[in-house]
Structure formats: C-alpha cells, structure tokens
N, C-alpha and C positions, 0 to 999 in steps of 0.2 A: 504494500500500500504506500503510494508515494505521497509525500506532503508538499510537493512542489506547488508554488503559487497559492497556497491555502493559508487560512488563519493560522494553522499549526506551524507552518514553515516560517511565517513572520514572527511568531512568538519564539520559536527556537533560535532564529537568527538574533533576535533581541536579547535572549538569554546569554548567547555567546558574546554579543557586543557588550553586555553589562558585566561580563566576567563571572557569571554564575554557572556557565558550562564551558568546558574547553572544547576546542575543535575536535580533539580525539574523542571526547565523550559524545559529542553530537554525532560523529560518524558511527560510533559504536551503537548509539541509540537507534539511529536511522537503519543501520544494517540489521539489528535485531528485530526492529518493528517490521521491516520488509520481509524478513525470513519467516516471521510468525504470522504475517498478515494481520497485524494489529496496529493501532494508532501509536504515535510516538508518546502520547501522554500516558498510555498504559505502561510502557517501558520505564519512563521517567519516574512514575509513582512506585513501581515495583523496586527499582534500584535506589530510590531515595536521593537522587542526584540534586533535585531542587525541591523546595517546599512551596506550598500554596501561597505563602507570603511573598516568596521570591517572584512567582509568576504574577501575583497581583501588583507588586511594585513595578515590574516591567510593563505590564499592561497600562498602568496609569502614567508612569513617567516617561517611558520610551515610545509607547504607541498611542498615547492620548486618549485611552478609553475612560470615559467619565465614571464617577462613582455617584450613585443616586440614592435618594432617601425614599424608600418605597411607601412610607407612611402617608405620602401625599400623592400617590399614584392610584389610578383606577384603570386596570388593563381593559383594552377593548375586547368585547365579546368575540369579534371576528378573529382576533389574534389568539385568544384562548382556544378557539375551535381548531386552530391549525396544529396544535401540539397536544397529543394525548396526555391525560393526567398521569399515567404510569411513567412516561418519559419525563414529564415535568417534575414528578416527585423523585424519581431515581437520580436525575441530574441536578436537582434543586435549581430548576430553570423556569423562570416566569415569563411567558410572552407578554409584551406590553402593547405593541401596536404594529400594524402592517401598513407601510406606506409604499405604494407602487412596487410591490413585490419584495420589499426590504423589511424583514421582520426583526424588530429590536427586542432582545431578550435580556432579562436580568439574571445573572448567575451568582449564586451564593458561595460557590467554591471555585476559585480562580483556575484550579486544575481542569475544570470542566470545559475550559476554552478549547481543549484539544479534541473534544468530541463534536464540536459545533459543525465541522466540515461534513461529518457523516450525517448529522441531522439535517443540515442544509441540503445535502444531496437527495435525501429521502423526501424532503418537502418540496424539492425542485424550486427553491427560492434562496435568496441570500439572507444571511443572518448578521446582525450587528450586535455585539455584546456590550452591556454596561455592567458595572460591578455594584453589588449591594450586600448588606449584611446577611449572612446565612440565615440567621433567625428570622429576619424580616421576610426573606424569600419563602421560607417554610411556612410562616404564618399566612402570607398572602396566597400561597398555593392552597392551603387548607380553606381559606376564605372563599376563593374564587372557583376552585375545583370541587369543593366539598370535602368532608372528612373521610369518606369511604371511596375506594376504587371499585368500580363495577365493570369487570372485564367484559361482560356480555354486551354492554352498551358502549364500550370503548372502541374508537376507530383504531385499526391496526396500522402501525408504522413499522416498516421493516428496517431493522438495524442489525449490525453484527453483534453476536452474543456478548462479546467482551465489553460492549458499550453500556450494558445494563446489568452489571454484576450484582447490584443490590436487590434485584427483583426476586420474588418468590419463585421456586422451581416451576410451579404450574403456569406462571405467566411467561417464563422465558421463551418457550417455543413460538409465541406470537411474534417474536422479534428476530427470528432467524431468517436468513435468505440473502440473496445477492443484492448489492447496492447498485443503483443506477449510476451512470457517469457523473462526476462532480460538476457543479455549475461553473460558470466563468469565474475568474479570480475576483475576490471581493475587494472593492476599493478601500484604500486606507482611510482611517478617520482623518478629518481635518483637524489639525492641531495648530492653533495660531499662537505664536509667541512673538510679540513685537517689542519695540524699544521705548514706547512712551504712551501713557494714557492721555486723554484729552485735557484733563484738568490738573496735570502735575508738571512741575518744572523739569523733573528728571524721572527716569523709570528704569528699574531693573528688578528682576525676580530670580528666585532659585528654583530650577526645575525640580530639584530634589530637596524639598524644604527641610527634611530631616538633617541635612548636612549642617544647618545652622544650630540645630537643637542638640547641643553636646555637653551641656553643663547641668549640674544637679538642680539648678534653679529653673530650668526650662522643661515644661512637660513634653513628653514624647508621644507622637501619634501612635496609638495602639495598633496591634495586628488587625487588619481589616476584617478577617473572617472570624475573629474571636472576641474582640472588644468593641464597645460602642465607638463611633467615629470621634466623638468629643469626650473629653475627660470631665464629665459632670455627673452628679448623682442621677441614677436611673429614674425616669419618669414615665407615666403611661403614654403610649403612642396615640396621637390624635389622628383621626381619619380625615380625608378631604371633606366628607359630609359634615363632620363636627366643626371643622374650620369654617366651612361655608355658612353654617348656622350660628356661629358665634358673633359677638359684637366686638369692635375695636376697643382696646383698653381705654378706660376713662381716665381723664386727667393728664393725658400726654398730648404732645403736639400732633395734630392730625395732618395727614397727607391728602391733598386734593388732586384726584386723578382726572378732573374734568378737562384740564388743559389738553389731554390727549385727543379730545374731539376735534381740535384744530391742528391741522398738519403744519405746525411751525417748528422747525428743527431747533431754533434758538430757545423757544419755551420748553421744549422737551429736554434739551441739554440742562436747562436750569432745574427742571423736575428731577432729572437723574442725580444732579448734585444734591438737591434737597433730600432725596431718599437716602443717599449714601451718608450724608451728614446726620440725618435723623437716626439711622440705624446705628451709627457709631456712638452718638450721644446716648442711646438707650442700651449700649453695650451688647448689641446683637452680634452674633458670630456668623449668621447666615441670613440671606435674603432670598425668598422664594417668589417666583411668579407662577401661579398655579392656574391653568385653564380648567374650568369645570362647568359643564353644561353650557349655559348662555353667558356666563360671566368668567372673569378671572380675578384672582385674589393676590394682593400684596401681603406677604407673610414674613415675619421675622422669627428667627430662633433665638430666644433669650434665656440663658441659663438652662438650656435643654428643652424648653417649652416652645411650641409653635404658637405665635400670637398674630391674629389677623390685624392688619393695619388699615387696609382700605380695599375696596372692590370697585369694579367698573365693568361695563359690557365687554364681552369677549372681542367684539369688533375693534375695540380700542387698544387691545393688548399689543398688537404688532408694532405700534409706534414706540411703546416703552421698551419692548425687546430690542428694537433697532437702536434706540438711544443707549441702552446699556451695552450692547455689542459694539457700538461706535466708541464708547468709553474704553472698552477692553481691546480696541483695535481688531475687531472681528467683522468689520463691515463687509468684507468680500466673501465671507463664509456662506455657503449654501444653507438655506433653512432646512433642507431635507436631510442634512447630515449632522450627527452628534459632533460637538466641537468643544474645545477647551482652550482657554487663554489665561495667562497670568500677567498682571502689570503691577507696578508699584505706584502708589498714590498717597498724597498727603491729604487726609480727610479730617476736618475738625482740627484737633490738636494732636493727631496721631499719624505716624508714618506706617502705612500698611501695605501688605501684599494682598492684592485683590484677585481672586480666582473666579472666573466666570465660566460656567458649564451650561451648555444647551443640549437638549434632546428633543427631536421632533415627535409630536403626537398627532393623532387625528384632529384633536381640538385646536392645536396650535403648538408653538414652541414652549417647552417647559424650561425655565431658566432659573439657575441657582447661583447666587453670588456668595463666596466665602470671604470673610474679612479676618486676616491674621496679622499680628504685629510684626514689624520688620526691625531687625537689629541694625543699627546705624553703623557700627564699627566691627571689624572682625576681631575675634578673640585671639589671645596669644596662644602659643603652643602649649604652655603649661596649663592654661585654662581648659584646653581640649582633653587633657588627661595624660600628657607625656611626662615621663620622668625627667629629673634634672639633667641626667647624662644625655638623654635623647634630645632635649631642648638645646643643650650646648653643642651637640654634634651638628644639628641642623643649622643653628645660628652661625657656627664657624663655616659651614659649607656656603651659606648665603653670603657671608662677609668676604670670604677669600677664595672660594672654590670656583672651579670650571667644570664643564661637562654637564651631564644630565642628572638632575635630581628628580627621581621617579617616584611619584606618589600613586600607590595602587589601592583601590578599594572597590567593592561592589557598588551597585546602585544604592543610594541612601546610606552609604557606609561612612560618611563624614569626610570624604576626600576633598570636596570643595572648601570646607572649613579650614583644613590644613593648608590648602593652596593659598587662600587669602591671608592666612597668618604669615606664610612665607613671603608673600608679596609685600605685606605691610612692614615686615622686619627689613626687607631689602630696601624699601623706600626710606625707612627710619635711619639707616646707616649711610645714606647718601648715594645709593645706587640708582642709576637710571633704568627704569623697568618698562618693558613693552609687553602687554598681556592680551592674548586673543581668547575671548570667552563666548560661549554659546548663550549664556545669560549672565548678566552682571548682577551678582548678589550684593556686593559691597562696592561703593565708590571710594577709591583711595586717591586723594587729590594729586599726589606725587607720581602716580602710575599712569602711563598712557594705556588706557583700556579700550579695546576695540571689540564691539559685540557683533557676532556673525548674525546677519539677517537670515532667518530660516527660510524666507521666501526667495532669497537670492541664489542664483546658480553658482556663485563664487565659493569654492571650497575653502576650508580652514587653512589648507596648505598655502593658498595664495596670500592670505593675511599674514601668515607666519613668514613667508618669503619677503613680503614688504617690510616686516619688522626688522629683518636682518640688515636692511639698508638704512636703518634709523640711528645707527651709531649708539646703541644702548648696551649697558653692562649685562642686563638680564633680559632674556626673552622667555615668555611663558605661554603655555597653552593649557586651558582647562578642558581636557577631554580629547586626547589623541584617539582617532578612530580608524584612519585609513593608513595604508602603507606609505602614501605620499607624506602624510603628517609625520610619521616616524622617521622617514628618510631625511626630511628637512630638519627635524630635531637633532638627528645624528650629525648632519652637516653643520648646524649651528654650533654644536659642541666642538666640532673639529676646528672651528674658527676662533676658539678660545672663549666663547660665551658661556655663561651659566644659563642652563636651560631647565626651567621648572615646568614639569608636565604632570597631569593626572592621566591615569590610564585605567579603564575598567577591568579589574582582575581581583581574584580572591586574596592574593598575597603577592609578595615581591617575586618569588620564584615563578608563580603562574603568570604574572605580568610579563616577565622577561621571556618566558616560553611562548606566550601569545605573540609577542613582537617577532620572535624568530619564525613563528608560523605564518606571519604576514609576508615573509620573504625578505626581511632585512638581513644583510650580510652579517654573519655571526661575529667576525673579527672586528668589523667597524662598530657594531653595537657594543661589544666588550670594551673597546677603547673609549667609547663615549660615556658609558655609565660610571658614575662616581659614588652616588649615594641613593639608596632606596628606602622608601617608607611603605609599610603595609598597615592597614588599619580596618577596624570594624567599629560599629556603635553597639553598645550594650545598654539595656535599660537598667536604671538604678532602682533598688528597692525603695519603697516609700518609707522615710524615716519614722513616720508616725504609727505604722502598723507592722513593722518588721519584727519577726520572731523566728526562733529556731524551729526548723521543720525538716523531717527526714525527706530524702529525695533519692530516687533511683538513678538520677543523672550523675551523682557522685561516682557510681561504679563505672559509668561509661567514659568519664573524663580521664585521659592518661595522666599519670603523675600525681594523682590525688592520694594523699597519705591519710592514715586513720585519724589524725588530729584535726582535719579540716571539718568544720561544722557548717552545715548549710543554713543560711538565713534567707528568708523570703518575705515579701510583703503579702499580707493576707487580705487587703482591701479595706478601705475606710473612706469616709466622705472627702478627706483631703486629697485622695488620689482617684476619686471617681470610681471607687470599688475595684480598681484595676490592680492594685498592689505595687504599681510603679510610679515613680516621681522623678522625671528627668532622665538624662542619659549621659554617658561618658565614653570616650574612645579607649580602645585597647590597641597597642601599637607594636610593630617590630621595625627596627631601624638597622639597615645593613650598609656599611661601607664596602664598596666593591674592591676588595683586596685582590692581589695578583692570583691567588688560588681560585677565588670565585670568578674572576674574569677569564681565567683559563678554561673553566667549564663552559662559560658563555661562548667563548671563541670557537669551541669545537661543536657548538650546537647541541649541548647536553640537554637532557630532559629537565622538566621542572623539578622532579624528584631529586635528580642529581645536583641541581643548583641549590635546592633547599638543604641538602646534606652538606654541601660545601659551605653554605651560610652558617649552619650550626657549628661546623668545625671552626669557622672564623670567629665564633663567639656571639653571634646574633641571638638576642632574646626573642623567641618567636611569639606570635599572637597568643598561643596557649598559655605561656608563662605569664604574660601580661594579664590575661583574663583570670588565671588562677589567683594572682595576687589580689584581684578585686573580690573574688569569692572568699578568700581567706580573711579579708578585711570586713566581710559581712555586708558589703554595699551592693553586691551583685549575687543573684542566686545561681546555684549550679544548673538549674533548668534553663535559665536565660543564657548562660555560657554555652550550654549544650545546643540550644536553639540556634545561636549565632554561628558557632563553629561546626555544628552538625557531626557530633560523635556517634549519634544513634544510627 
C-alpha cells in the first residue's frame, strides 16, 4: 500500500522534517507497511516510533491543521450520514460538514490521521482533518450518533480489517474487502503567516509557541489529547443552543454589531479593534464567531467559560470575518479552506500573539481568535535550564568561536528559545549579527533580522547567501531544512564566520546524521562543526501539589538507582488539575573534538557519533533529565514521555 501523495505521506515527511523520525526509520516503516499491506500508521503505532502528541504537534505547527472547540459545533446531518457510526466510534472521528465534496472531520487521536486516506477512498471524497479533544469527540459522537450501535441499520463501509481493530469480532466482517483506487491528492491546508497585522507597528510570532515557554513561571500547553487546551479549572461545557439562548453579561461594555449592515471597511476595521480591545480588557483568552441557524454569535472564553457578547443576523457575519482575517493578514485565503494565521499585536496595554483559525461550515465560516501574551525579550541560557558549565561553553563559542554552532531539537523542543538567547548574547558583546528567520519571535535591536515571507518563492538559502555579503561576524538561520541551506552554512563556516543554526532533530548525533543524509560532504561538515546543543522541554511538577508517588517509569529509565524517589504533581486549582506548572529545558552540549569529527568525516552513523560524544565527555539528555527527576521538579513519567524509554 503506497502512501505517495496522500495525507499519510505528508505527515510522514513532516515527521522526518521535524526530527521525530529518521530517514532510515521512514524507509523501514514504509517497507514494512508495503510488505504487510497495511497503512504506515499501523506500523508506527506498533513500533512506538512516534507518539500521538508528536503527530498532533506536527499537524498543527508544520501542516497548519486547526484545533477546534467542539462545544460550539453542530455537525451537519448530511455529513453524519456519510460516515457510519461504527467507523466514527472506532476512529473517534466526527464528521462536521461536507462542502463541495470536501468532508471536514474532527479527530480525537492524532494517530488516526493515517487512516483518513483509506476512509476517503471508500467514501470517494476528500477529507480535511481538524484536531479536537478526544473526550469532546467521544461525547459528540454519543450525542449525534446515539449511545447504541445498531448494525442492522448501519450502512456498510468497506475498509481493510486493520483499520478497525477496536470493533467487536461480529462487526469486523462488515468491513472486509478490497478498497477502490484512492482519490486525487488532497490539497494542502492554507496556512498564512505574514509579517504584520493591520493595527500594530511591528509583528512577529513563534510558530512553535512552546519554545518561549521554558521557565517555571510560564504555564505549558498540555498534551492535546489528554489535557484541556487551557490551564483553568474544569467547567461544564456549554452547547451552541445554550449560548444562543443566553443573554450578554450585564454591567460590561456592550459591542454593537449593527455597523456590519453597512459595507464600510473603515467602520469594520474600527469594530475589529473595539472587539479585540474589549476582549483583552475582560481578560478573555478566546474569541469565537459562531454561525447558528439564522444568526451568528460573538462569544468570549473567560476563565474557561463561554460568554455571549453580542449577536446579529447571519447575513452580516461575512463582513466581520473578513475584517478579522484582514487583521491577521489572511485576506487572500479561500473561504472554502481551513486556515491558520498568527500575528503579533499591541492591544490595550498588552503585547500579544494573536492566532486566528477559520473552518468553513455550511452556515458560514467559523472563526476563533486566540489571545496569548508575548514575551518582549529572550531569556538567557541559564534561565532556559542550562548548567553553569554549559552556559560558559556557549558564551565562549559566541564570543570567540568560528564554525557552526548547531542547535538540535524536535518541534516545540525549545530550540528557538536557545537560538534567540545566543543571538542576544552575541549582540551584547558587540558582534554584528545577521539572522534569517521563518518567524520573528523576538526583536533584538542590534541584530539584522530578516523574516522569510512564506508566500515568496525565494528560499532561505538565498537570504543566507545575501547575508554572507553583509560583512557580519555572525550569520544565523532559525531552521535549516534543505541541502542548499546546509551547504551554505558549511560555506559560511569555511569563510571564518560563526554560524548559529537550528536544525530539527532528536539530539546532536541525529542532527549530524540527518545532515549527512541530505548529501552534505562528510569531510566538509566535520571541518565546519565546532559546537552542538541538543535539547528537549520537560514539564515541571506543580509546586503546590507535588508529592511522592510510585511510578513504573523509574524501571524503564536507564541509570536510575534505588535512591531516586519519584515526585509528581497530583492536580490542584493552581495548575488547572493538570499536575504541571511551567517547563524547563534539558540539554546536552558537545564540543566537536578531533575524535568526534573523525567519525563525522567518514560518514559514521548517528549511533557511532553518539558513542564518540560520550567518550568525549558529553553529558547526554538522559543525564540532564535524571538530574531534574532527582531534584523532584520533574516526574519520571514526564522524562519517560519526552525521551521515550517505553
């Protein structure tokens, strides 16, 4: 079974690009899947190579798949009729709406993205996934399909047996049989990321917001399939019917939507500003535009509760959607496609990252705005969790070194935070710095920052080549992705420049191995590399509810001795019942000594490079993480989740 040009193939490519799968692992998974005649997702799950959280992160950050709040959705009856309830239950998949043969479905388990190709082929239509909380999907399935499955009345959808492993044996035969040819390739989601909102003097945002969330004082976004999206006390879920029947909160500034009746772009821009400022003043974290029957509703999420602010006829919603999309630089996005955009904006007295997500429905576009605080200055390396020795090594490299300083981390592993800390230190010691970035998370006045326009055909390598002609001490690229990028970084190092780069990989050895896989000449790469950093983010135990607790994970973690006591957060109001409060980095720092370079020069494997690094005295990620477990600030289960010992 080939995954070529399918949803699965795009996800697999993104997993490799994010450093969550190696090229060798991808080849092995594909070969095994083809030999067995099963989907790649089946093999990935069996071998435990990636977690559902990894796939969810890639879907959101790399592929622009929106995350939706199902509490405000009412699936169309026609969409529900297209997917049998047995499949919906088995895959935790809720059909939402069918627009011109494109069926949008909410999935509660990110791993189920790998079976969408088979379901799409059987339905003879294209599928667009959106992500939702697993519990919300299951609740919605029970609500809209009913509590009981009735096989005799259920339409039969022919799928391969391995796609429905959870079904009872007596139901499985209904899903056996040959699949028809797959449909044409599914178009990519539109993901719009631009450089400035309408009402801000400057704009930048972080594609992977977790990179900035690395200190104990900053809450961490929980796992999408296990925790509520917001760190707030749990509250009853309001339905769209309840929202429609409620009244706006008394005693607060009202929002008048009547201006939408007049097609005046200036007045609509003023209304957009008024809504954003009003939401910030009321400490809302989300703004919803919800079409329902003949009306639409402006709704805020405040401290976990949905509160209706205003309503207007559905015919007037399009003008407000267009105004908010214009604010988020999404004016050119087709209304028939899900889309995502993030911009930085100064609203009221707050500096915010504003995320706008749109999903088409039969009733109109459903739009959600997320409001999150933005950090004005990058944190220092010590604040990110590095030891004193590691900080001194990196500072010395920035101040006096040449060659490539390689920062490796998976998606949302904190690599961008380290990148900006290094740029800030370089600028503070008088270095001239030229930085190429796909999204500008922090503005550093002394650094020449160039943001790549995602809509432009100009590749990152061209921006880097231009920087080499700028007579700078330091050139930097946040996110090497292509062989051209790596070749230019090696070339810059050969010219005597310090080159700071981030590269998506699980650790230093894997990052070097992936560069070699791209076709970089081993001897040239070995000569260019001078220092490597590998890192991950681990969630910190909530200090208010941490207690000693037995954990099976201790037995799975190599090097754990009998004196290590596991401590974990049990959940309290201060951490939103999650047990976690903030996050911190775990690191490995490797000077590329001659023995290590010798391994790289002969094209050694990642395992061989890692062994040479250990011999050279590098403290690996495991040791850094174990130190946090011993200190009681990180649980054994969290370290096991991040480093995947199970």
